[in-house]
mmCIF file as gemmi writes it, N, C-alpha and C atoms, coordinates in Angstrom:
data_model
loop_
_atom_site.group_PDB
_atom_site.id
_atom_site.type_symbol
_atom_site.label_atom_id
_atom_site.label_alt_id
_atom_site.label_comp_id
_atom_site.label_asym_id
_atom_site.label_entity_id
_atom_site.label_seq_id
_atom_site.pdbx_PDB_ins_code
_atom_site.Cartn_x
_atom_site.Cartn_y
_atom_site.Cartn_z
_atom_site.occupancy
_atom_site.B_iso_or_equiv
_atom_site.pdbx_formal_charge
_atom_site.auth_seq_id
_atom_site.auth_asym_id
_atom_site.pdbx_PDB_model_num
ATOM 1 N N . MET Axp A 1 ? 59.114 41.794 41.449 1 0 ? 1 A 1
ATOM 2 C CA . MET Axp A 1 ? 59.425 42.179 40.071 1 0 ? 1 A 1
ATOM 3 C C . MET Axp A 1 ? 60.542 43.284 40.122 1 0 ? 1 A 1
ATOM 4 N N . LEU Axp A 2 ? 61.504 43.219 39.205 1 0 ? 2 A 1
ATOM 5 C CA . LEU Axp A 2 ? 62.507 44.155 39.131 1 0 ? 2 A 1
ATOM 6 C C . LEU Axp A 2 ? 61.942 45.482 38.541 1 0 ? 2 A 1
ATOM 7 N N . ARG Axp A 3 ? 62.569 46.561 38.78 1 0 ? 3 A 1
ATOM 8 C CA . ARG Axp A 3 ? 62.165 47.855 38.171 1 0 ? 3 A 1
ATOM 9 C C . ARG Axp A 3 ? 62.374 47.796 36.69 1 0 ? 3 A 1
ATOM 10 N N . ALA Axp A 4 ? 61.54 48.562 35.937 1 0 ? 4 A 1
ATOM 11 C CA . ALA Axp A 4 ? 61.657 48.541 34.459 1 0 ? 4 A 1
ATOM 12 C C . ALA Axp A 4 ? 62.953 49.02 33.944 1 0 ? 4 A 1
ATOM 13 N N . ASP Axp A 5 ? 63.533 50.032 34.61 1 0 ? 5 A 1
ATOM 14 C CA . ASP Axp A 5 ? 64.862 50.535 34.115 1 0 ? 5 A 1
ATOM 15 C C . ASP Axp A 5 ? 65.96 49.475 34.291 1 0 ? 5 A 1
ATOM 16 N N . VAL Axp A 6 ? 65.942 48.77 35.345 1 0 ? 6 A 1
ATOM 17 C CA . VAL Axp A 6 ? 66.913 47.596 35.562 1 0 ? 6 A 1
ATOM 18 C C . VAL Axp A 6 ? 66.775 46.62 34.493 1 0 ? 6 A 1
ATOM 19 N N . CYS Axp A 7 ? 65.486 46.19 34.222 1 0 ? 7 A 1
ATOM 20 C CA . CYS Axp A 7 ? 65.16 45.179 33.21 1 0 ? 7 A 1
ATOM 21 C C . CYS Axp A 7 ? 65.596 45.697 31.818 1 0 ? 7 A 1
ATOM 22 N N . THR Axp A 8 ? 65.463 46.907 31.505 1 0 ? 8 A 1
ATOM 23 C CA . THR Axp A 8 ? 65.799 47.505 30.221 1 0 ? 8 A 1
ATOM 24 C C . THR Axp A 8 ? 67.337 47.489 30.036 1 0 ? 8 A 1
ATOM 25 N N . ARG Axp A 9 ? 68.069 47.841 31.136 1 0 ? 9 A 1
ATOM 26 C CA . ARG Axp A 9 ? 69.533 47.787 31.05 1 0 ? 9 A 1
ATOM 27 C C . ARG Axp A 9 ? 70.001 46.337 30.851 1 0 ? 9 A 1
ATOM 28 N N . ALA Axp A 10 ? 69.473 45.37 31.602 1 0 ? 10 A 1
ATOM 29 C CA . ALA Axp A 10 ? 69.862 43.944 31.523 1 0 ? 10 A 1
ATOM 30 C C . ALA Axp A 10 ? 69.555 43.446 30.147 1 0 ? 10 A 1
ATOM 31 N N . LEU Axp A 11 ? 68.434 43.853 29.579 1 0 ? 11 A 1
ATOM 32 C CA . LEU Axp A 11 ? 68.083 43.381 28.25 1 0 ? 11 A 1
ATOM 33 C C . LEU Axp A 11 ? 68.993 43.917 27.237 1 0 ? 11 A 1
ATOM 34 N N . GLY Axp A 12 ? 69.34 45.152 27.296 1 0 ? 12 A 1
ATOM 35 C CA . GLY Axp A 12 ? 70.26 45.823 26.255 1 0 ? 12 A 1
ATOM 36 C C . GLY Axp A 12 ? 71.658 45.152 26.366 1 0 ? 12 A 1
ATOM 37 N N . ALA Axp A 13 ? 72.062 44.754 27.512 1 0 ? 13 A 1
ATOM 38 C CA . ALA Axp A 13 ? 73.404 44.095 27.673 1 0 ? 13 A 1
ATOM 39 C C . ALA Axp A 13 ? 73.355 42.647 27.536 1 0 ? 13 A 1
ATOM 40 N N . ARG Axp A 14 ? 72.173 42.077 27.399 1 0 ? 14 A 1
ATOM 41 C CA . ARG Axp A 14 ? 71.964 40.61 27.3 1 0 ? 14 A 1
ATOM 42 C C . ARG Axp A 14 ? 72.689 39.94 28.486 1 0 ? 14 A 1
ATOM 43 N N . ASP Axp A 15 ? 72.453 40.423 29.659 1 0 ? 15 A 1
ATOM 44 C CA . ASP Axp A 15 ? 73.121 40.029 30.908 1 0 ? 15 A 1
ATOM 45 C C . ASP Axp A 15 ? 72.595 38.719 31.38 1 0 ? 15 A 1
ATOM 46 N N . ALA Axp A 16 ? 73.443 37.648 31.386 1 0 ? 16 A 1
ATOM 47 C CA . ALA Axp A 16 ? 73.031 36.319 31.784 1 0 ? 16 A 1
ATOM 48 C C . ALA Axp A 16 ? 72.696 36.212 33.254 1 0 ? 16 A 1
ATOM 49 N N . ARG Axp A 17 ? 73.149 37.178 34.085 1 0 ? 17 A 1
ATOM 50 C CA . ARG Axp A 17 ? 72.833 37.082 35.518 1 0 ? 17 A 1
ATOM 51 C C . ARG Axp A 17 ? 71.376 37.251 35.766 1 0 ? 17 A 1
ATOM 52 N N . PHE Axp A 18 ? 70.639 37.864 34.865 1 0 ? 18 A 1
ATOM 53 C CA . PHE Axp A 18 ? 69.203 38.061 35.013 1 0 ? 18 A 1
ATOM 54 C C . PHE Axp A 18 ? 68.371 36.991 34.374 1 0 ? 18 A 1
ATOM 55 N N . ASP Axp A 19 ? 69.036 35.941 33.881 1 0 ? 19 A 1
ATOM 56 C CA . ASP Axp A 19 ? 68.269 34.829 33.25 1 0 ? 19 A 1
ATOM 57 C C . ASP Axp A 19 ? 67.373 34.132 34.255 1 0 ? 19 A 1
ATOM 58 N N . GLY Axp A 20 ? 66.137 34.063 34.022 1 0 ? 20 A 1
ATOM 59 C CA . GLY Axp A 20 ? 65.15 33.409 34.991 1 0 ? 20 A 1
ATOM 60 C C . GLY Axp A 20 ? 64.622 34.364 35.951 1 0 ? 20 A 1
ATOM 61 N N . LEU Axp A 21 ? 65.11 35.604 36.092 1 0 ? 21 A 1
ATOM 62 C CA . LEU Axp A 21 ? 64.535 36.638 37.031 1 0 ? 21 A 1
ATOM 63 C C . LEU Axp A 21 ? 63.382 37.366 36.431 1 0 ? 21 A 1
ATOM 64 N N . PHE Axp A 22 ? 63.476 37.591 35.093 1 0 ? 22 A 1
ATOM 65 C CA . PHE Axp A 22 ? 62.361 38.286 34.428 1 0 ? 22 A 1
ATOM 66 C C . PHE Axp A 22 ? 62.377 37.86 32.963 1 0 ? 22 A 1
ATOM 67 N N . TYR Axp A 23 ? 61.231 38.191 32.353 1 0 ? 23 A 1
ATOM 68 C CA . TYR Axp A 23 ? 61.023 37.86 30.928 1 0 ? 23 A 1
ATOM 69 C C . TYR Axp A 23 ? 60.4 39.021 30.241 1 0 ? 23 A 1
ATOM 70 N N . VAL Axp A 24 ? 60.793 39.251 29.018 1 0 ? 24 A 1
ATOM 71 C CA . VAL Axp A 24 ? 60.253 40.353 28.277 1 0 ? 24 A 1
ATOM 72 C C . VAL Axp A 24 ? 59.317 39.884 27.131 1 0 ? 24 A 1
ATOM 73 N N . GLY Axp A 25 ? 58.206 40.518 27.053 1 0 ? 25 A 1
ATOM 74 C CA . GLY Axp A 25 ? 57.227 40.232 26.003 1 0 ? 25 A 1
ATOM 75 C C . GLY Axp A 25 ? 57.231 41.304 25.025 1 0 ? 25 A 1
ATOM 76 N N . ILE Axp A 26 ? 57.258 40.949 23.72 1 0 ? 26 A 1
ATOM 77 C CA . ILE Axp A 26 ? 57.199 41.871 22.604 1 0 ? 26 A 1
ATOM 78 C C . ILE Axp A 26 ? 55.744 42.029 22.193 1 0 ? 26 A 1
ATOM 79 N N . ILE Axp A 27 ? 55.213 43.148 22.361 1 0 ? 27 A 1
ATOM 80 C CA . ILE Axp A 27 ? 53.774 43.354 22.125 1 0 ? 27 A 1
ATOM 81 C C . ILE Axp A 27 ? 53.386 43.17 20.62 1 0 ? 27 A 1
ATOM 82 N N . THR Axp A 28 ? 54.239 43.578 19.7 1 0 ? 28 A 1
ATOM 83 C CA . THR Axp A 28 ? 53.871 43.505 18.336 1 0 ? 28 A 1
ATOM 84 C C . THR Axp A 28 ? 53.885 42.145 17.808 1 0 ? 28 A 1
ATOM 85 N N . THR Axp A 29 ? 54.666 41.183 18.384 1 0 ? 29 A 1
ATOM 86 C CA . THR Axp A 29 ? 54.71 39.8 17.853 1 0 ? 29 A 1
ATOM 87 C C . THR Axp A 29 ? 54.087 38.834 18.803 1 0 ? 29 A 1
ATOM 88 N N . ARG Axp A 30 ? 53.767 39.262 20.018 1 0 ? 30 A 1
ATOM 89 C CA . ARG Axp A 30 ? 53.155 38.425 21.099 1 0 ? 30 A 1
ATOM 90 C C . ARG Axp A 30 ? 54.07 37.315 21.453 1 0 ? 30 A 1
ATOM 91 N N . VAL Axp A 31 ? 55.441 37.567 21.436 1 0 ? 31 A 1
ATOM 92 C CA . VAL Axp A 31 ? 56.43 36.568 21.809 1 0 ? 31 A 1
ATOM 93 C C . VAL Axp A 31 ? 57.099 37.037 23.024 1 0 ? 31 A 1
ATOM 94 N N . TYR Axp A 32 ? 57.429 36.081 23.981 1 0 ? 32 A 1
ATOM 95 C CA . TYR Axp A 32 ? 58.23 36.51 25.161 1 0 ? 32 A 1
ATOM 96 C C . TYR Axp A 32 ? 59.523 35.781 25.163 1 0 ? 32 A 1
ATOM 97 N N . CYS Axp A 33 ? 60.602 36.457 25.697 1 0 ? 33 A 1
ATOM 98 C CA . CYS Axp A 33 ? 61.927 36.01 25.659 1 0 ? 33 A 1
ATOM 99 C C . CYS Axp A 33 ? 62.595 36.106 26.985 1 0 ? 33 A 1
ATOM 100 N N . ARG Axp A 34 ? 63.814 35.501 27.041 1 0 ? 34 A 1
ATOM 101 C CA . ARG Axp A 34 ? 64.697 35.598 28.215 1 0 ? 34 A 1
ATOM 102 C C . ARG Axp A 34 ? 65.552 36.89 27.952 1 0 ? 34 A 1
ATOM 103 N N . PRO Axp A 35 ? 66.064 37.477 29.016 1 0 ? 35 A 1
ATOM 104 C CA . PRO Axp A 35 ? 66.864 38.676 28.843 1 0 ? 35 A 1
ATOM 105 C C . PRO Axp A 35 ? 68.121 38.536 28.023 1 0 ? 35 A 1
ATOM 106 N N . MET Axp A 36 ? 68.622 37.243 27.911 1 0 ? 36 A 1
ATOM 107 C CA . MET Axp A 36 ? 69.865 37.051 27.164 1 0 ? 36 A 1
ATOM 108 C C . MET Axp A 36 ? 69.52 36.456 25.701 1 0 ? 36 A 1
ATOM 109 N N . CYS Axp A 37 ? 68.369 36.645 25.222 1 0 ? 37 A 1
ATOM 110 C CA . CYS Axp A 37 ? 67.98 36.126 23.947 1 0 ? 37 A 1
ATOM 111 C C . CYS Axp A 37 ? 68.774 36.739 22.845 1 0 ? 37 A 1
ATOM 112 N N . PRO Axp A 38 ? 69.265 35.932 21.854 1 0 ? 38 A 1
ATOM 113 C CA . PRO Axp A 38 ? 70.05 36.435 20.783 1 0 ? 38 A 1
ATOM 114 C C . PRO Axp A 38 ? 69.216 37.211 19.732 1 0 ? 38 A 1
ATOM 115 N N . ALA Axp A 39 ? 67.95 37.166 19.804 1 0 ? 39 A 1
ATOM 116 C CA . ALA Axp A 39 ? 67.03 37.843 18.843 1 0 ? 39 A 1
ATOM 117 C C . ALA Axp A 39 ? 67.249 39.373 18.97 1 0 ? 39 A 1
ATOM 118 N N . ARG Axp A 40 ? 66.932 40.098 17.925 1 0 ? 40 A 1
ATOM 119 C CA . ARG Axp A 40 ? 67.049 41.565 17.877 1 0 ? 40 A 1
ATOM 120 C C . ARG Axp A 40 ? 66.185 42.123 19.044 1 0 ? 40 A 1
ATOM 121 N N . VAL Axp A 41 ? 66.763 43.15 19.704 1 0 ? 41 A 1
ATOM 122 C CA . VAL Axp A 41 ? 66.013 43.897 20.779 1 0 ? 41 A 1
ATOM 123 C C . VAL Axp A 41 ? 64.992 44.819 20.168 1 0 ? 41 A 1
ATOM 124 N N . SER Axp A 42 ? 63.758 44.739 20.788 1 0 ? 42 A 1
ATOM 125 C CA . SER Axp A 42 ? 62.642 45.574 20.218 1 0 ? 42 A 1
ATOM 126 C C . SER Axp A 42 ? 62.834 47.014 20.744 1 0 ? 42 A 1
ATOM 127 N N . TYR Axp A 43 ? 61.867 47.855 20.203 1 0 ? 43 A 1
ATOM 128 C CA . TYR Axp A 43 ? 61.738 49.212 20.683 1 0 ? 43 A 1
ATOM 129 C C . TYR Axp A 43 ? 61.221 49.216 22.078 1 0 ? 43 A 1
ATOM 130 N N . PRO Axp A 44 ? 61.609 50.083 22.913 1 0 ? 44 A 1
ATOM 131 C CA . PRO Axp A 44 ? 61.196 50.189 24.333 1 0 ? 44 A 1
ATOM 132 C C . PRO Axp A 44 ? 59.651 50.255 24.464 1 0 ? 44 A 1
ATOM 133 N N . ASP Axp A 45 ? 58.999 50.901 23.654 1 0 ? 45 A 1
ATOM 134 C CA . ASP Axp A 45 ? 57.493 51.041 23.788 1 0 ? 45 A 1
ATOM 135 C C . ASP Axp A 45 ? 56.71 49.8 23.334 1 0 ? 45 A 1
ATOM 136 N N . HIS Axp A 46 ? 57.481 48.822 22.828 1 0 ? 46 A 1
ATOM 137 C CA . HIS Axp A 46 ? 56.839 47.568 22.428 1 0 ? 46 A 1
ATOM 138 C C . HIS Axp A 46 ? 57.144 46.428 23.36 1 0 ? 46 A 1
ATOM 139 N N . ARG Axp A 47 ? 57.678 46.773 24.566 1 0 ? 47 A 1
ATOM 140 C CA . ARG Axp A 47 ? 58.062 45.712 25.569 1 0 ? 47 A 1
ATOM 141 C C . ARG Axp A 47 ? 57.13 45.706 26.7 1 0 ? 47 A 1
ATOM 142 N N . ARG Axp A 48 ? 56.999 44.499 27.322 1 0 ? 48 A 1
ATOM 143 C CA . ARG Axp A 48 ? 56.209 44.344 28.546 1 0 ? 48 A 1
ATOM 144 C C . ARG Axp A 48 ? 57.076 43.326 29.386 1 0 ? 48 A 1
ATOM 145 N N . PHE Axp A 49 ? 57.291 43.589 30.633 1 0 ? 49 A 1
ATOM 146 C CA . PHE Axp A 49 ? 58.093 42.716 31.468 1 0 ? 49 A 1
ATOM 147 C C . PHE Axp A 49 ? 57.197 41.807 32.326 1 0 ? 49 A 1
ATOM 148 N N . PHE Axp A 50 ? 57.649 40.572 32.534 1 0 ? 50 A 1
ATOM 149 C CA . PHE Axp A 50 ? 56.901 39.538 33.356 1 0 ? 50 A 1
ATOM 150 C C . PHE Axp A 50 ? 57.892 38.915 34.312 1 0 ? 50 A 1
ATOM 151 N N . ASP Axp A 51 ? 57.282 38.462 35.47 1 0 ? 51 A 1
ATOM 152 C CA . ASP Axp A 51 ? 58.002 37.763 36.504 1 0 ? 51 A 1
ATOM 153 C C . ASP Axp A 51 ? 58.25 36.277 36.112 1 0 ? 51 A 1
ATOM 154 N N . SER Axp A 52 ? 57.368 35.726 35.291 1 0 ? 52 A 1
ATOM 155 C CA . SER Axp A 52 ? 57.44 34.261 35.025 1 0 ? 52 A 1
ATOM 156 C C . SER Axp A 52 ? 56.906 33.967 33.612 1 0 ? 52 A 1
ATOM 157 N N . PRO Axp A 53 ? 57.297 32.806 33.088 1 0 ? 53 A 1
ATOM 158 C CA . PRO Axp A 53 ? 56.703 32.397 31.806 1 0 ? 53 A 1
ATOM 159 C C . PRO Axp A 53 ? 55.2 32.237 31.874 1 0 ? 53 A 1
ATOM 160 N N . ALA Axp A 54 ? 54.736 31.703 33.067 1 0 ? 54 A 1
ATOM 161 C CA . ALA Axp A 54 ? 53.295 31.51 33.165 1 0 ? 54 A 1
ATOM 162 C C . ALA Axp A 54 ? 52.556 32.849 33.077 1 0 ? 54 A 1
ATOM 163 N N . ALA Axp A 55 ? 53.099 33.921 33.647 1 0 ? 55 A 1
ATOM 164 C CA . ALA Axp A 55 ? 52.471 35.227 33.567 1 0 ? 55 A 1
ATOM 165 C C . ALA Axp A 55 ? 52.409 35.736 32.117 1 0 ? 55 A 1
ATOM 166 N N . ALA Axp A 56 ? 53.542 35.447 31.414 1 0 ? 56 A 1
ATOM 167 C CA . ALA Axp A 56 ? 53.551 35.907 29.995 1 0 ? 56 A 1
ATOM 168 C C . ALA Axp A 56 ? 52.535 35.119 29.191 1 0 ? 56 A 1
ATOM 169 N N . GLU Axp A 57 ? 52.432 33.802 29.452 1 0 ? 57 A 1
ATOM 170 C CA . GLU Axp A 57 ? 51.517 33.035 28.683 1 0 ? 57 A 1
ATOM 171 C C . GLU Axp A 57 ? 50.068 33.316 29.034 1 0 ? 57 A 1
ATOM 172 N N . CYS Axp A 58 ? 49.784 33.659 30.297 1 0 ? 58 A 1
ATOM 173 C CA . CYS Axp A 58 ? 48.436 34.084 30.661 1 0 ? 58 A 1
ATOM 174 C C . CYS Axp A 58 ? 47.997 35.433 30.036 1 0 ? 58 A 1
ATOM 175 N N . ALA Axp A 59 ? 48.997 36.232 29.679 1 0 ? 59 A 1
ATOM 176 C CA . ALA Axp A 59 ? 48.777 37.515 28.993 1 0 ? 59 A 1
ATOM 177 C C . ALA Axp A 59 ? 48.676 37.343 27.48 1 0 ? 59 A 1
ATOM 178 N N . GLY Axp A 60 ? 48.765 36.158 26.959 1 0 ? 60 A 1
ATOM 179 C CA . GLY Axp A 60 ? 48.597 35.856 25.593 1 0 ? 60 A 1
ATOM 180 C C . GLY Axp A 60 ? 49.883 35.811 24.755 1 0 ? 60 A 1
ATOM 181 N N . PHE Axp A 61 ? 51.07 35.731 25.413 1 0 ? 61 A 1
ATOM 182 C CA . PHE Axp A 61 ? 52.301 35.688 24.67 1 0 ? 61 A 1
ATOM 183 C C . PHE Axp A 61 ? 52.694 34.214 24.516 1 0 ? 61 A 1
ATOM 184 N N . ARG Axp A 62 ? 53.498 33.944 23.502 1 0 ? 62 A 1
ATOM 185 C CA . ARG Axp A 62 ? 54.005 32.547 23.282 1 0 ? 62 A 1
ATOM 186 C C . ARG Axp A 62 ? 55.508 32.601 23.442 1 0 ? 62 A 1
ATOM 187 N N . PRO Axp A 63 ? 56.119 31.431 23.795 1 0 ? 63 A 1
ATOM 188 C CA . PRO Axp A 63 ? 57.581 31.44 24.047 1 0 ? 63 A 1
ATOM 189 C C . PRO Axp A 63 ? 58.388 31.632 22.749 1 0 ? 63 A 1
ATOM 190 N N . CYS Axp A 64 ? 59.533 32.237 22.795 1 0 ? 64 A 1
ATOM 191 C CA . CYS Axp A 64 ? 60.484 32.447 21.794 1 0 ? 64 A 1
ATOM 192 C C . CYS Axp A 64 ? 61.066 31.132 21.327 1 0 ? 64 A 1
ATOM 193 N N . LEU Axp A 65 ? 61.236 30.852 20.067 1 0 ? 65 A 1
ATOM 194 C CA . LEU Axp A 65 ? 61.727 29.623 19.655 1 0 ? 65 A 1
ATOM 195 C C . LEU Axp A 65 ? 63.259 29.619 19.666 1 0 ? 65 A 1
ATOM 196 N N . ARG Axp A 66 ? 63.886 30.723 19.844 1 0 ? 66 A 1
ATOM 197 C CA . ARG Axp A 66 ? 65.346 30.791 19.875 1 0 ? 66 A 1
ATOM 198 C C . ARG Axp A 66 ? 65.875 30.549 21.296 1 0 ? 66 A 1
ATOM 199 N N . CYS Axp A 67 ? 65.32 31.335 22.301 1 0 ? 67 A 1
ATOM 200 C CA . CYS Axp A 67 ? 65.874 31.232 23.637 1 0 ? 67 A 1
ATOM 201 C C . CYS Axp A 67 ? 65.129 30.358 24.592 1 0 ? 67 A 1
ATOM 202 N N . ARG Axp A 68 ? 63.942 29.872 24.151 1 0 ? 68 A 1
ATOM 203 C CA . ARG Axp A 68 ? 63.147 28.852 24.92 1 0 ? 68 A 1
ATOM 204 C C . ARG Axp A 68 ? 62.985 29.286 26.422 1 0 ? 68 A 1
ATOM 205 N N . PRO Axp A 69 ? 62.279 30.449 26.693 1 0 ? 69 A 1
ATOM 206 C CA . PRO Axp A 69 ? 62.153 30.908 27.967 1 0 ? 69 A 1
ATOM 207 C C . PRO Axp A 69 ? 61.356 30.035 28.932 1 0 ? 69 A 1
ATOM 208 N N . GLU Axp A 70 ? 60.528 29.165 28.435 1 0 ? 70 A 1
ATOM 209 C CA . GLU Axp A 70 ? 59.784 28.265 29.297 1 0 ? 70 A 1
ATOM 210 C C . GLU Axp A 70 ? 60.635 27.212 29.985 1 0 ? 70 A 1
ATOM 211 N N . LEU Axp A 71 ? 61.912 27.071 29.433 1 0 ? 71 A 1
ATOM 212 C CA . LEU Axp A 71 ? 62.914 26.184 30.052 1 0 ? 71 A 1
ATOM 213 C C . LEU Axp A 71 ? 64.026 26.867 30.786 1 0 ? 71 A 1
ATOM 214 N N . ALA Axp A 72 ? 63.793 28.153 31.126 1 0 ? 72 A 1
ATOM 215 C CA . ALA Axp A 72 ? 64.865 28.888 31.802 1 0 ? 72 A 1
ATOM 216 C C . ALA Axp A 72 ? 65.262 28.281 33.128 1 0 ? 72 A 1
ATOM 217 N N . PRO Axp A 73 ? 66.519 28.527 33.514 1 0 ? 73 A 1
ATOM 218 C CA . PRO Axp A 73 ? 67.021 27.838 34.757 1 0 ? 73 A 1
ATOM 219 C C . PRO Axp A 73 ? 66.21 28.378 36.018 1 0 ? 73 A 1
ATOM 220 N N . GLY Axp A 74 ? 65.979 27.476 36.922 1 0 ? 74 A 1
ATOM 221 C CA . GLY Axp A 74 ? 65.334 27.832 38.173 1 0 ? 74 A 1
ATOM 222 C C . GLY Axp A 74 ? 63.784 27.801 38.089 1 0 ? 74 A 1
ATOM 223 N N . ARG Axp A 75 ? 63.31 27.448 36.931 1 0 ? 75 A 1
ATOM 224 C CA . ARG Axp A 75 ? 61.838 27.39 36.703 1 0 ? 75 A 1
ATOM 225 C C . ARG Axp A 75 ? 61.502 26.001 36.309 1 0 ? 75 A 1
ATOM 226 N N . ALA Axp A 76 ? 60.327 25.483 36.839 1 0 ? 76 A 1
ATOM 227 C CA . ALA Axp A 76 ? 59.87 24.159 36.322 1 0 ? 76 A 1
ATOM 228 C C . ALA Axp A 76 ? 59.317 24.419 34.955 1 0 ? 76 A 1
ATOM 229 N N . PRO Axp A 77 ? 59.529 23.438 34.067 1 0 ? 77 A 1
ATOM 230 C CA . PRO Axp A 77 ? 58.94 23.59 32.736 1 0 ? 77 A 1
ATOM 231 C C . PRO Axp A 77 ? 57.442 23.662 32.751 1 0 ? 77 A 1
ATOM 232 N N . LEU Axp A 78 ? 56.924 24.537 31.913 1 0 ? 78 A 1
ATOM 233 C CA . LEU Axp A 78 ? 55.471 24.658 31.843 1 0 ? 78 A 1
ATOM 234 C C . LEU Axp A 78 ? 54.841 23.504 31.148 1 0 ? 78 A 1
ATOM 235 N N . ASN Axp A 79 ? 53.75 23.035 31.562 1 0 ? 79 A 1
ATOM 236 C CA . ASN Axp A 79 ? 53.01 21.999 30.893 1 0 ? 79 A 1
ATOM 237 C C . ASN Axp A 79 ? 51.621 22.506 30.717 1 0 ? 79 A 1
ATOM 238 N N . ALA Axp A 80 ? 51.33 22.932 29.491 1 0 ? 80 A 1
ATOM 239 C CA . ALA Axp A 80 ? 50.044 23.552 29.189 1 0 ? 80 A 1
ATOM 240 C C . ALA Axp A 80 ? 48.946 22.472 29.12 1 0 ? 80 A 1
ATOM 241 N N . VAL Axp A 81 ? 49.289 21.234 28.983 1 0 ? 81 A 1
ATOM 242 C CA . VAL Axp A 81 ? 48.295 20.192 28.879 1 0 ? 81 A 1
ATOM 243 C C . VAL Axp A 81 ? 47.923 19.599 30.256 1 0 ? 81 A 1
ATOM 244 N N . PRO Axp A 82 ? 46.702 19.761 30.722 1 0 ? 82 A 1
ATOM 245 C CA . PRO Axp A 82 ? 46.404 19.189 32.066 1 0 ? 82 A 1
ATOM 246 C C . PRO Axp A 82 ? 46.453 17.734 32.075 1 0 ? 82 A 1
ATOM 247 N N . ARG Axp A 83 ? 46.948 17.132 33.186 1 0 ? 83 A 1
ATOM 248 C CA . ARG Axp A 83 ? 47.128 15.743 33.358 1 0 ? 83 A 1
ATOM 249 C C . ARG Axp A 83 ? 45.798 15.19 34.018 1 0 ? 83 A 1
ATOM 250 N N . LEU Axp A 84 ? 45.47 14.027 33.613 1 0 ? 84 A 1
ATOM 251 C CA . LEU Axp A 84 ? 44.361 13.32 34.253 1 0 ? 84 A 1
ATOM 252 C C . LEU Axp A 84 ? 44.852 12.503 35.333 1 0 ? 84 A 1
ATOM 253 N N . ALA Axp A 85 ? 44.197 12.359 36.429 1 0 ? 85 A 1
ATOM 254 C CA . ALA Axp A 85 ? 44.623 11.579 37.568 1 0 ? 85 A 1
ATOM 255 C C . ALA Axp A 85 ? 44.302 10.065 37.327 1 0 ? 85 A 1
């Protein structure tokens, strides 16, 4: 996991180089986003950083409908529905 200060700077700049490296969860809305999400940036004390979409969803966050973090490059799409063999 990247340091919080690095994640905060990347989030503020909406730096596409960090896409898929970390995800930010907004505690007040329970939504998690990619660092380059066009949605308004939240207050620093309302953020929580995650390594993966799975970690964010396990913590009770749902994916952002604007940036679709569960489909970020370099990650396999999440499939919340278990498959029967």
